[in-house]
Backbone as CSV, one residue per row, in Angstrom:
resi,resn,N_x,N_y,N_z,CA_x,CA_y,CA_z,C_x,C_y,C_z
1,MET,-11.527,-110.598,-161.628,-10.908,-110.095,-160.631,-9.517,-110.273,-159.905
2,MET,-8.802,-109.418,-160.216,-7.485,-110.358,-159.409,-7.245,-110.646,-157.824
3,LYS,-6.691,-111.102,-157.120,-6.412,-112.237,-156.587,-5.955,-111.033,-155.061
4,LEU,-5.107,-110.387,-155.555,-4.704,-109.444,-154.857,-4.922,-107.390,-155.030
5,THR,-4.878,-107.035,-154.057,-5.408,-105.958,-154.014,-4.282,-104.758,-154.419
6,THR,-4.532,-103.872,-155.237,-2.968,-102.606,-155.319,-2.358,-102.299,-153.907
7,SER,-2.817,-102.320,-153.175,-1.908,-101.801,-151.346,-1.188,-103.310,-151.204
8,GLN,-1.865,-104.393,-151.627,-1.656,-106.174,-151.124,-0.774,-105.922,-151.971
9,ILE,-0.416,-106.000,-153.884,1.050,-105.949,-154.430,1.184,-105.156,-153.797
10,GLN,1.030,-103.954,-153.486,2.143,-102.926,-153.047,3.191,-104.129,-151.863
11,ARG,2.616,-104.228,-150.612,3.425,-104.652,-149.904,4.017,-105.740,-150.544
12,LEU,4.019,-106.708,-151.010,4.347,-108.056,-151.083,5.864,-107.600,-152.110
13,SER,5.483,-106.461,-152.942,6.440,-105.909,-153.727,7.504,-105.633,-153.138
14,GLU,7.140,-104.399,-151.943,8.155,-104.018,-150.923,9.029,-105.510,-149.925
15,LYS,7.968,-106.109,-149.510,8.699,-107.090,-148.843,9.833,-108.055,-149.704
16,ILE,9.006,-108.263,-150.994,10.810,-108.953,-151.856,12.124,-108.201,-152.050
17,LEU,11.040,-107.032,-152.489,12.345,-106.082,-152.021,13.162,-106.030,-151.160
18,ASN,12.539,-105.606,-150.216,13.696,-105.673,-148.654,14.111,-107.027,-148.290
19,GLN,13.596,-107.873,-148.309,14.715,-109.540,-148.288,15.471,-109.241,-148.939
20,TRP,14.999,-108.839,-150.705,16.530,-109.482,-151.339,17.714,-108.575,-151.304
21,LYS,17.661,-107.238,-150.229,17.968,-106.254,-150.142,19.331,-107.457,-148.879
22,SER,18.101,-106.934,-147.520,18.677,-107.973,-146.686,19.838,-109.625,-146.620
23,GLN,19.426,-110.204,-147.809,20.525,-110.491,-148.442,21.277,-110.301,-149.423
24,ASN,21.544,-109.664,-149.934,22.315,-109.405,-150.590,22.429,-109.511,-152.341
25,LEU,21.285,-109.906,-152.049,20.597,-110.483,-153.991,20.540,-108.860,-154.511
26,ILE,20.393,-108.089,-154.648,20.299,-107.198,-155.553,21.327,-106.389,-155.118
27,THR,22.217,-105.536,-156.371,22.735,-104.211,-156.658,21.543,-103.308,-157.649
28,PHE,21.181,-101.912,-156.737,20.432,-100.833,-157.922,21.590,-100.423,-158.675
29,LYS,21.608,-100.591,-159.820,22.302,-98.812,-160.360,21.081,-98.362,-161.599
30,VAL,20.141,-98.567,-161.073,18.807,-97.280,-161.279,18.195,-97.411,-159.348
31,ASP,17.356,-95.644,-159.580,16.672,-95.115,-158.408,15.816,-97.121,-157.740
32,GLU,15.446,-96.901,-156.752,15.294,-98.717,-155.492,13.466,-97.683,-156.415
33,LYS,13.475,-97.014,-156.525,11.834,-96.694,-156.983,11.279,-97.488,-158.169
34,VAL,12.222,-97.805,-159.466,11.846,-98.249,-160.324,12.228,-99.261,-160.413
35,VAL,13.254,-99.909,-159.439,12.512,-101.153,-159.120,11.752,-101.994,-158.836
36,LEU,11.241,-101.084,-157.421,10.244,-101.630,-157.017,8.384,-101.191,-157.953
37,GLN,8.441,-100.383,-159.129,7.977,-101.014,-159.884,8.028,-101.363,-160.808
38,ALA,8.830,-101.464,-161.010,9.131,-103.392,-162.475,8.607,-104.177,-161.084
39,VAL,8.712,-104.224,-160.306,8.454,-105.373,-159.340,6.485,-105.768,-159.254
40,LYS,6.690,-104.666,-159.068,5.483,-104.411,-158.731,3.965,-104.403,-160.537
41,ASP,4.456,-104.302,-161.491,4.763,-104.238,-162.414,4.657,-105.991,-162.719
42,VAL,5.838,-106.769,-162.665,5.159,-107.639,-162.630,4.062,-108.746,-161.528
43,ILE,4.152,-108.428,-161.267,3.439,-108.966,-160.390,1.995,-108.914,-160.574
44,THR,1.955,-107.967,-160.694,0.171,-108.023,-161.649,-0.277,-107.900,-162.915
45,ALA,1.042,-108.278,-163.798,1.126,-109.117,-165.215,0.966,-110.355,-164.562
46,ASP,1.872,-110.764,-164.289,1.357,-112.392,-163.962,0.122,-112.705,-163.367
47,PHE,-1.021,-111.940,-162.648,-2.284,-112.358,-161.961,-3.232,-112.003,-163.280
48,LYS,-2.745,-110.672,-163.932,-3.213,-110.894,-165.240,-3.518,-111.472,-165.792
49,ARG,-2.242,-112.315,-166.282,-2.423,-113.678,-167.282,-3.298,-115.080,-166.404
50,GLU,-3.128,-114.733,-165.305,-3.522,-116.277,-164.680,-4.996,-115.650,-164.902
51,GLU,-5.692,-114.715,-164.232,-6.785,-114.218,-165.230,-7.909,-114.489,-166.507
52,GLN,-6.903,-114.127,-167.024,-7.147,-114.403,-168.562,-7.075,-115.950,-168.812
53,LEU,-6.192,-116.939,-168.599,-6.203,-117.634,-168.560,-7.700,-118.790,-167.673
54,ASP,-7.920,-118.570,-166.505,-9.083,-118.701,-165.852,-10.474,-118.669,-166.641
55,GLN,-10.281,-117.748,-167.453,-11.462,-116.922,-168.534,-11.471,-117.981,-170.281
56,ASP,-10.651,-118.064,-170.066,-10.146,-119.329,-171.092,-10.970,-120.805,-171.006
57,VAL,-10.414,-121.161,-169.640,-10.777,-122.573,-169.213,-11.873,-122.281,-169.202
58,ARG,-12.839,-121.779,-168.200,-14.408,-121.938,-168.553,-15.372,-121.604,-169.553
59,ALA,-14.043,-120.701,-170.204,-15.120,-120.641,-171.830,-14.899,-122.470,-172.390
60,MET,-14.236,-122.651,-172.082,-13.521,-123.703,-173.088,-14.156,-125.128,-172.719
61,ALA,-14.378,-125.141,-171.142,-15.618,-125.982,-170.232,-16.555,-125.900,-170.377
62,GLU,-17.128,-124.606,-170.520,-18.804,-124.673,-170.976,-18.641,-124.720,-172.612
63,GLN,-17.749,-124.934,-172.845,-17.640,-125.429,-174.804,-18.483,-127.023,-174.333
64,ILE,-17.154,-127.666,-174.222,-17.404,-129.204,-173.371,-18.683,-129.459,-173.112
65,ALA,-19.258,-128.973,-172.145,-20.141,-129.391,-171.526,-21.446,-129.090,-172.932
66,ASN,-21.518,-128.155,-173.073,-22.828,-127.492,-174.430,-22.278,-128.579,-175.314
67,GLN,-20.773,-129.335,-175.926,-20.787,-130.055,-176.652,-21.685,-131.801,-175.844
68,HIS,-21.769,-132.001,-175.212,-21.689,-132.994,-174.401,-23.907,-133.177,-173.302
69,GLY,-23.389,-132.119,-173.513,-25.131,-132.043,-172.674,-24.758,-131.920,-171.207
70,ASP,-23.417,-131.983,-170.821,-23.157,-132.259,-169.234,-23.381,-130.929,-168.664
71,ASP,-23.775,-131.127,-167.397,-24.680,-129.820,-166.411,-23.178,-128.886,-166.242
72,SER,-23.262,-127.956,-164.992,-22.472,-126.869,-164.657,-21.572,-128.305,-163.259
73,MET,-22.275,-128.607,-162.945,-21.250,-130.412,-161.703,-20.178,-130.709,-163.040
74,GLN,-20.246,-131.536,-163.973,-19.212,-131.418,-164.659,-18.392,-130.578,-165.017
75,VAL,-18.535,-128.967,-165.156,-18.038,-127.654,-165.744,-17.153,-128.027,-164.172
76,GLY,-17.662,-127.899,-163.583,-16.676,-128.035,-162.087,-15.535,-128.855,-162.035
77,LYS,-15.850,-130.566,-162.208,-15.162,-130.705,-161.984,-13.995,-130.599,-163.268
78,MET,-14.538,-130.341,-165.141,-13.367,-130.063,-165.559,-12.125,-129.512,-164.997
79,PHE,-12.586,-128.146,-164.735,-11.785,-126.559,-164.246,-10.241,-127.219,-164.470
80,PRO,-10.009,-128.022,-162.764,-9.182,-127.913,-162.547,-7.488,-128.874,-163.703
81,MET,-8.334,-129.721,-164.110,-7.799,-129.953,-165.101,-6.740,-129.533,-166.478
82,LEU,-8.490,-128.979,-166.495,-8.031,-127.821,-167.536,-7.102,-127.265,-167.558
83,LYS,-7.652,-126.354,-166.636,-6.453,-124.774,-166.251,-5.311,-125.977,-166.164
84,GLN,-4.678,-126.694,-165.802,-3.546,-127.595,-165.465,-3.163,-127.912,-166.733
85,LYS,-3.945,-128.458,-167.811,-3.389,-128.737,-168.962,-2.881,-127.115,-169.716
86,LEU,-4.315,-126.325,-169.866,-4.250,-125.292,-170.415,-2.300,-123.888,-169.913
87,ALA,-2.488,-124.624,-168.641,-1.446,-123.600,-167.454,-0.239,-124.055,-168.571
88,LYS,-0.092,-125.104,-168.112,1.010,-125.978,-169.329,1.242,-125.821,-170.898
89,GLU,0.626,-125.948,-171.548,0.875,-125.405,-173.025,1.439,-124.629,-173.126
90,ARG,0.966,-122.770,-172.190,1.213,-122.200,-172.094,2.206,-121.326,-171.882
91,LYS,2.896,-122.336,-170.889,4.140,-122.340,-169.994,4.161,-121.415,-168.600
92,ILE,2.919,-121.257,-167.967,2.685,-120.302,-166.701,2.331,-121.531,-165.694
93,ILE,2.627,-120.781,-164.409,3.211,-121.469,-163.500,2.298,-121.448,-162.599
94,LEU,1.569,-122.710,-161.630,0.875,-121.860,-160.933,0.909,-121.471,-159.082
């Protein structure tokens, strides 16, 4: 499940684009709507990438717990460490 709704991503993208414009950090060579859509797509893809990372970490933690006969409490403790490690391997900035 994504951490932001579609409308929240829309507003965030608009704020980012407006900030860039107000600071003269961007000059449009295409229609502004195209750039806005690209920003939204990048944000959405990043959230999906993190969701996939979370799924992979959960599966890895459960596999480790099952191999060692640990309970679900151990999975909860392992999750943050495994997520950091896997994110670093996949070059994902959290």
